[in-house]
C-alpha positions in Angstrom: 25.4 6.6 -154.2 28.7 8.1 -153.5 27.3 10.7 -151.1 25.2 8.2 -149.3 28.4 5.9 -148.9 30.4 8.7 -147.7 27.7 9.5 -145.0 27.6 5.9 -143.8 31.3 5.7 -143.5 31.4 8.7 -141.6 28.7 7.6 -139.2 30.5 4.4 -138.9 33.8 6.2 -138.0 31.9 8.5 -135.5 30.4 5.2 -133.8 33.8 3.7 -133.3 35.2 6.9 -132.0 32.6 6.9 -129.4 33.1 3.4 -128.5 36.9 3.9 -128.1 36.4 7.1 -125.8 33.8 5.1 -123.8 36.1 2.2 -123.4 39.1 4.4 -122.4 36.7 6.2 -119.7 35.7 2.6 -118.3 39.3 1.7 -118.2 40.4 5.0 -116.4 37.4 4.1 -113.8 38.3 0.6 -113.4 42.0 1.6 -112.5 40.8 4.1 -110.1 38.7 1.6 -108.4 41.6 -0.7 -108.4 43.8 1.8 -106.9 41.2 2.7 -104.2 40.8 -1.0 -103.2 44.6 -1.7 -102.9 44.6 1.5 -100.6 41.9 -0.1 -98.3 43.7 -3.5 -98.4 47.0 -1.7 -97.4 45.0 0.2 -94.6 43.5 -3.1 -93.3 46.8 -4.8 -93.4 48.6 -1.9 -91.4 45.7 -2.0 -88.8 46.1 -5.6 -88.4 49.8 -5.4 -88.1 49.5 -2.7 -85.3 47.0 -5.0 -83.4 48.9 -8.0 -84.0 52.1 -6.2 -82.7 50.3 -5.1 -79.5 48.8 -8.1 -78.9 51.9 -10.2 -79.3 54.0 -7.8 -77.0 51.4 -8.3 -74.1 51.1 -12.2 -74.7 54.8 -12.5 -74.3 54.6 -10.3 -71.3 52.1 -12.7 -69.9 53.7 -15.8 -71.0 57.2 -14.6 -69.5 55.3 -13.7 -66.0 53.5 -17.2 -66.0 56.8 -19.1 -66.6 58.6 -17.0 -63.8 55.5 -17.7 -61.5 56.1 -21.2 -62.2 59.7 -21.6 -61.6 59.4 -19.7 -58.4 56.6 -22.2 -57.4 58.5 -25.2 -58.3 60.1 -25.5 -54.7 58.4 -25.3 -51.5 58.9 -22.0 -50.0 57.5 -20.3 -46.8 56.6 -16.8 -46.7 55.9 -14.4 -43.8 54.4 -11.1 -43.5 54.2 -8.7 -40.9 51.3 -6.1 -39.9 53.0 -2.9 -38.8 51.3 -1.7 -35.7 49.3 1.3 -35.9 50.3 4.3 -33.9 48.4 5.0 -30.6 45.3 7.4 -31.2 44.0 9.6 -28.4 40.4 9.5 -27.0 38.2 11.6 -29.0 34.7 12.6 -28.1 32.5 13.8 -30.7 29.1 15.3 -30.2 25.9 14.5 -32.2 24.4 18.0 -32.2 25.1 20.3 -34.9 26.2 23.8 -33.8 28.4 26.7 -34.3 30.9 28.7 -32.1 28.2 31.4 -32.0 25.4 29.4 -31.1 23.8 30.2 -27.7 24.0 27.3 -25.2 20.1 28.4 -24.0 18.7 27.7 -27.4 20.3 24.2 -27.3 18.6 23.6 -23.9 21.7 24.2 -21.8 19.9 26.3 -19.0 21.5 28.9 -16.9 23.1 27.4 -14.0 23.5 23.9 -15.7 26.9 22.4 -15.6 29.0 20.5 -18.4 31.9 18.7 -17.0 34.9 16.9 -18.9 37.0 14.2 -16.8 40.3 13.0 -18.3 42.4 10.7 -16.1 42.1 12.6 -12.7 41.7 16.0 -13.9 38.1 17.5 -14.5 37.1 20.7 -16.2 33.5 21.9 -15.1 31.7 24.6 -16.9 28.8 26.4 -15.5 26.2 28.4 -18.1 25.5 31.9 -17.3 22.4 32.0 -19.3 23.9 34.5 -22.0 26.8 32.6 -23.1 27.5 30.8 -26.3 29.5 27.4 -27.5 32.6 29.6 -28.0 32.7 30.4 -24.3 32.4 26.6 -23.4 35.1 25.9 -25.8 37.3 28.3 -24.2 36.8 27.1 -20.8 37.5 23.6 -21.9 40.7 24.4 -23.5 41.8 26.5 -20.6 40.5 24.2 -17.8 42.7 21.5 -15.8 41.6 18.4 -18.1 44.3 17.5 -20.4 42.1 17.8 -23.4 41.3 20.4 -26.4 37.9 21.4 -27.7 36.8 22.4 -31.2 34.1 22.3 -34.0 34.6 19.8 -36.8 33.7 20.1 -40.3 30.3 18.7 -39.6 29.5 21.2 -37.0 29.8 18.8 -34.0 31.5 19.6 -30.9 34.9 17.5 -30.7 37.1 17.1 -27.5 40.2 15.2 -28.0 42.8 14.1 -25.2 46.2 15.3 -25.3 47.3 12.1 -23.9 47.2 8.7 -25.9 46.3 6.7 -22.7 43.6 8.9 -20.8 39.8 8.0 -21.0 37.4 10.9 -21.4 34.4 11.1 -19.5 31.4 13.8 -20.2 28.7 14.4 -17.7 26.3 17.1 -17.3 23.5 18.4 -14.9 19.9 17.4 -16.0 20.0 17.1 -19.8 22.8 19.6 -20.3 25.4 17.2 -21.6 22.8 15.7 -24.1 21.8 19.1 -25.1 25.4 19.2 -26.7 25.3 15.8 -28.1 26.9 13.8 -25.1 23.9 11.5 -24.1 24.3 8.1 -21.8 25.4 6.1 -24.9 28.0 8.7 -26.0 29.6 9.8 -23.0 32.8 7.5 -22.5 35.7 7.5 -24.8 38.9 5.7 -24.8 42.3 5.8 -26.6 43.0 3.3 -29.5 46.2 1.6 -28.7 48.7 0.2 -31.2 47.9 -3.7 -32.2 50.9 -6.0 -31.9 52.4 -7.1 -34.8 50.9 -9.9 -36.4 52.9 -12.5 -38.4 51.3 -14.7 -40.9 53.0 -17.8 -42.7 52.1 -20.0 -45.7 53.7 -22.8 -47.4 53.4 -23.5 -50.9 54.0 -26.8 -52.2 55.2 -27.6 -55.8 52.7 -29.3 -58.1 55.6 -30.6 -60.2 57.0 -33.5 -58.7 59.8 -35.4 -60.4 62.3 -38.1 -59.2 65.2 -36.6 -62.0 66.1 -33.5 -63.6 64.6 -34.9 -66.7 61.2 -35.4 -65.2 61.1 -31.8 -63.8 62.1 -30.6 -67.4 59.1 -32.3 -68.5 56.8 -31.1 -66.0 57.8 -27.7 -66.7 57.4 -28.1 -70.4 53.7 -29.3 -69.6 53.0 -26.1 -67.6 54.4 -23.9 -70.1 52.1 -25.7 -72.7 49.3 -24.8 -70.4 50.5 -21.3 -70.3 50.6 -20.9 -73.9 46.9 -22.1 -74.4 45.8 -19.6 -71.7 47.7 -16.5 -73.1 46.5 -17.6 -76.7 43.0 -16.9 -75.4 44.1 -13.4 -74.2 45.6 -12.6 -77.4 42.6 -13.3 -79.2 40.6 -11.0 -76.5 43.2 -8.2 -77.0 42.8 -8.4 -81.0 39.2 -8.4 -80.6 39.2 -5.3 -78.5 41.4 -3.6 -80.8 38.8 -3.7 -83.3 40.3 -6.2 -85.4 38.1 -9.6 -86.4 39.0 -12.8 -87.7 41.9 -15.0 -87.6 44.8 -12.8 -88.5 47.6 -14.6 -87.4 48.0 -17.6 -84.8 50.9 -15.6 -82.7 51.7 -18.6 -80.5 51.9 -21.4 -83.5 
């Protein structure tokens, strides 16, 4: 009986020791879970604080701008603006046929003996094809001719003839279809300069929507307008918080 009693006692002791160890382990797990939960709460509060700070700064800026706009519009005012005149631009003729300086005129359809003339004001430069010349020969002739113009090829590979005077009109002609071969047909043979436009002045009058017969009424009207602005900016604050990834009603920043 004594041996069995000791064995039962030892088993009982072992059982309680195991229960105590399990309880301690569970308490440690609970403590760890609590620490992790508190850390997550602190992180959420920190993110919410950052988002609220950003939203509040923007809302205050919008509110200040709205009040300033309201105060500026409380009195009738006239504003005028002037459109600065553009600088004069010389007449510029641009062909429609792609080419290069080394392109043979005959391959374009500008036949031997054909002519190509550029008229700027009263000066005319006329070029006659030899049959074995290139676009470069034509350009050189135009640049050195009596017509007060310059010739070149633009980035799109088109022949460009520009007046050196901001008032001259450029007229291009050719024998047969020689001018057409270079991209200057009946609808693309006369070019005028662009003159500056006269300064245009526009005025507008803004009438205050806040009307009062005394300074007290003015203050009341301004207060109502400010209240309206507060409602509008409150919506903006909510949008900012949502865009920042923070949902829920964290704080009524305009209360």
